[in-house]
N, C-alpha and C positions, 0 to 999 in steps of 0.2 A: 445541513445532511450532509452524511459521507458515505462513501462507496462501504465502508466497514459497516456502518447502519442498515444501509439497504442489503446487505448480506444477510447479516441476524436477523432483520425480518423475514429476509427470504427462508431460510433455514427455520426460524420459529413458527412459521405460516405452515412449511409444508408438513413439519411434525403435528401439526394442529389439526391440518387436512387430513393426514394418514387416518389420525386417531376419530377425527370427526365424522370421514366417511364410512371407516370399519366400523364404527361402532353404529350410526345412525341410518345403514344402509347397506352395507356387505352382509354385516351378518344376519341381518333379519329372516334370509330366505332359510338359514341354515337351523335358526333356530326355532321357525314357524310350525313346525310340528311339534316339539314340544308345548309352545305355547297354545297349541289348539287341544290337545289332547288336557292339558291342564284347567284351560278355562271352560270348556265343554263346549266349542267350537269346531265348525269343519273346516281344512285348510283354505277352503275358500273364503270364508267368511273373516278368517284372519285379513287374508290379502284383498278384501275387500274393506276393510277396515283402515288396512295400509292406504289404500287408493283414495280415500275421504282424506284422510292425515295428509297426505301426498297433494292435495287439492286445495285445503287449508293453507300449508305452506305455501305453495306457488302463490296465492291472493297474498299472501304476506310480504314478498321477497320485495315488490317495489318500496313497501314501508320500512324496510330492514336499508334498502339502499337510501331512499331519503334521508333517514335515521343518519347512516355513514356518512351522509354528504354535508351536515350540518354539525353532528358531535365528535365526526373520528369513527373511521371503520375500527379500530381498535377497542375503542368503548364500546360501542355495538356486538363487537365478538366476546367480548369479557362477559356482556351480560348475557350473551346465549350461551356460553358455557354454563353458567349458572344455572340459566333456564334448562341446558339440555342433560344436567347432574338431577336438575328437580323433576323430569318430565321422566327419564329413565327410572328413580326411585319411585315414582308413582305407579308406573307399571308394574316394577317389582315387588311394590309391596300391595297391586290390588288384589281385593278377596275376589274379584268377578267380573264380565266381561265389560260392565259400562267405565268404572273407573281406568282398567285397559285402554280402552279406547280415548277416553280422554288424555292419559299419558302419552297415547302413539301422536295424539294430536299434538301436542305439547311438545313431542320430538321434532317434528318437521316443522312447527315456528321456529323453533333453537335452531334448526338447521338453517332456515335462511339467514341465519344472524352470523352463522360459523361456518358453510361452508363456501363454495367459489365465491358467488358472486359477492360478498361482501370480502373477501381477502383477495378479490382483484381491485377492490376500491382502497385496501389498505395498502397494496402495492403501489398503486397509482398515488398515493397521498403520501409514501414514502421514499417511491426510487425516483419520483418526478423523469425527466427525459430517458430514463433506464427503466422505466416501467413494464416499456412492452416484451423487452428482453427478460426481465424480470416474471412476468406471466407465464413465458414459456417455460423457464426453469422451475417456477413453482408448479406448472400443469406436471413436469418430468415427475417431479419430486412425489406429488400427491399420487402418480401412476403407480406407487406400491401398494396402494391401499389395498387393495382386493389379494395382492400377493401377499402379503403381512397378513392380513386378519381373515380369510376365509381359513388357511392352515391353523391361524392361531383361535378361532373360535371353534372349529370342530375338535383342538385340544382340549379348549376349554370345558366343552359339552360331553367330552369323558369322565370327566370330574365333577363338575356342578349343572345343577339345573340349569333351566334360562334366567330365572327370578335372581339369581347367585348372579349369574354373568351380569346381568344389567346391571346389578347393584356393582360390580366391578367396573364394567364401561363407566360408571358415574361418577366414580373416584376417579379414573382418568379424566374426564373432563374438569373436574374441582384442582384434582392436586396437579394435572401437566397442563392442561389447555388452558386455564383463567389465568395461571402465574404466566405462561409465556403472552397471552393477548394483554394482561394487564403492562407488562413489560414493555408493550410498543405504547402505549399510552404516551402522547405529546411528540412523538417522533414524527407524524406526519402532519399536514396540513390541509385542513379540511375546507370546505367551501366558505365563505363567509354566511352568516346566518340571516339571508335576505329571503322573501318569497321565493319559491323553486320556480323555474323558467317552465314553460308547459314543454316545448321541446328545449332538449340538453343543448348546452354552450351555443353554437352557431343561430339558432333560431332563424325562422321564417319558415316561408314555404317547402322551398328545395328538401332542407333538412326534416321539416316533417315527413313528406314523401319518402324520404330515406329511411324514418324510423317504420313509417307502416311496412313497407317492403321489408326492411329485417326482423318487423316481430313476426309476418306473415312466413318468413323462409326460417325463424328460429321454432315456430310452433310446427310448422311442418316436420322437420327433423328430429325436434322432441315427438312427435308420432312415430317416424320411421325407427329411429334407433331406439326410442323405448320400448317399441311393441315387438322388434326381432330380438332384442337383447333378451328381453324376458322369455322368451319363447324357443330359444337358440336349440335347444335340446329336443324339446319335444319336435320342433322343425324337422332338425335332421333325422331325427327319428322314424317322422311320419313320410320322409323320404326315401325310407330303405337302407340307412347308414348303419343302423344296430349300435351295437358297443364302440364303433368307431368314430359315432358321433361325438360322443363325450373327449376323446383326445383330439380332434379337430377343434372342439370349442375351445379347446385349453390354449389354443393359439391366440384368440381373440386378444389376452390380455397383454403378452409380449409386443403383438401386432402394435397396439397403442401405445406403448411404450418407444419403441421403434421408431413411429411416426413423430413424435414429438423429438426423440433425439437428431433424427433426420432435418427435421424444420430447423433444430437450433443451431446445427451444423451448417447448412447450406440454404437457410433462409434468410439472410440477412437483408438481402435486397428485394423481397418479394414484398408486395404490399397483401395489405390484410382482407381484403375483400378479394383478392385474386385469391388468397389462400382458403378463403371460407370456400369460394368457387371447386374448389379441389377437393376441399374437406367434403363438399357435399356430393361430387360425382363419386368419390371412393366408395361408398355404401353402396349407393343405387347400383354400380357396375357390381359388387359383390352381391348383393341380393339377385340380380339378374343371371347373375351364372350360376347361383345354386337351383334358382326357378326351373333352368333350360338344363340343367345338367344332371344332377341327383345321383352323381358320383363322387367317389372321395376326391378324387381332383379338385369338381367341381366345389365340395366341401371346404375343401383347404384353401381355394379363391377365394374364395366368400369370408372366411374366416380371416384371412389376412388383409385383405381389402376393407369389408366392414369394420375390421381394430382399428385399422391404421385412419381409416376416414371420423372414426367416434374419438381417436385420440385428437386429432385436428381439431376438431369440434368444440373440444373443452378448451383449445387457446383461443381461436376465434371469438368464443363467447367474450371474452373478457379485452382482445385487441381489436376486432372489428369497431366495438361502439367509441372505444380512444381513440382510432384514428377519424373516424367520422365525427367525433360531436366535440371532441377534447377533454380536458380535465374535470371544467365546471360541469357541475350536474352529473356528473358518470358514475355516483351510483344510482341515481334514479334510471338511467337509460340500462345499466345493467341489470340491474332489477327487474324491469321491463321487462326484459329478454330473456330474462332466467323465470320468470312466473309464466311468459306465453311458453316456451320449453317444459317447463315442468309440468304446466297444466295439461300440454298435449300428451308429456309423455305417461301422466298418471292416468290419462283415458285406454292411452293406446294397446297397452296388453290384452283390455275387455273386448275393444273393439275387433283387435287381429282374432282374439280366440271365437266370436262371432263369426267370423268371414273362414277361419281354417273350419270349423263346424261345420259349415251351410256349404261351402264351393272345393275344399279342400286344402291342401300346405300349397300347392305351385300357383294356384289363383291367389293363394291371399299374400304369397309373396309378390305377384304380379301387380297388386293392388300397391303394394307398399312403394315396387320401383317407381309406378304412376306417379305417387304422392312427392317421392324423391324428384322426380324430374321438374315436378312442378315448383317443390322448392328452390331447385338449380337456377331455373328460368328467375324465379324473382330475385337471386344474386345477381345473374348474369344483368339483369336489367337495372339492377343498384349502380353494378360497377359500369354500365353504360350511361347513367345519369351521372356518374360523379366524373366522367371523363372530359367533358365540356367544361367544365368548373375547375379541373385541375388546367385546363388549357388555357383559360381565361386569366386564371392568378399568374401562369406564368409569364402569360403577354404582358 
């Protein structure tokens, strides 16, 4: 392993993450109206199908992690690129809703193999001791996925229908992502093919408790981030911000990237559990500001804090399990955490929409604050549990 290899892997994976998130996630909302009109569905039905697909993809994440541990993450990602291309093609050629829904489920299963969780495993297998910093760098690069694919998809939609665009996306996975993933095969060092431990790496009651707390916290913040992100513009509108809500929401993406830059520059000596606590507090504070204010200033504060917390959450989802459990069994650990977060995030928009319709936007936001505080408590509890063990090791 060399620094050059680690850097090459970083840029290769950065490119595939931009394409992966752009084609499998960010483009969907922009193309959904065309899909609904073509398939004879309402937009609500299109998003309901996406929710089901996300749930299936969430259940597949731990499996993808175990396969990455055993066979190498690059191999799993290469297979995922082929799967993504096939699934996008199935959607593009589907004569009706049934085959389209099957293709959509295939897209999310492929996503479990090619997006952050498996990319983090590839970084750990290739970069070794430099993995934690490389994960931060990867999230910084991939943070431009929405910046690139929202305008790109809008531009494409002006010339092609959604089926043709999905066909183009399929070609991206085959022509760009697949060769890049194949080029990384053999570069990493997957764990030996032994029976996977029930608890990653350290094993034992202490680490079982750590994993349970971490799963709970990630599920809660999957719900908080997933629900508020999807409903961001409707929430801002419901609170009376009108057209300025869209301008405020535009601050979310830059805030995500900014938080990653700040962490990369100044976070070298900060423990990853402590960083996770900061990542948890920021969006809770932002949502509380929005719920209590309803003014443009409060909304700007919300967008900045919420975006920064979301940006840091992407980092700690890869670095915290590495710090807690080590390299052995990392794929299984990060896959389980990804599943917890994605399953909660898949149900979150529906649950929050019910709260908004019954109790109003402000009450729904305060419920998200309460959930976020519960998740923060779990992370603080985890940090306190780890401290006595660190003192014992130093002694």
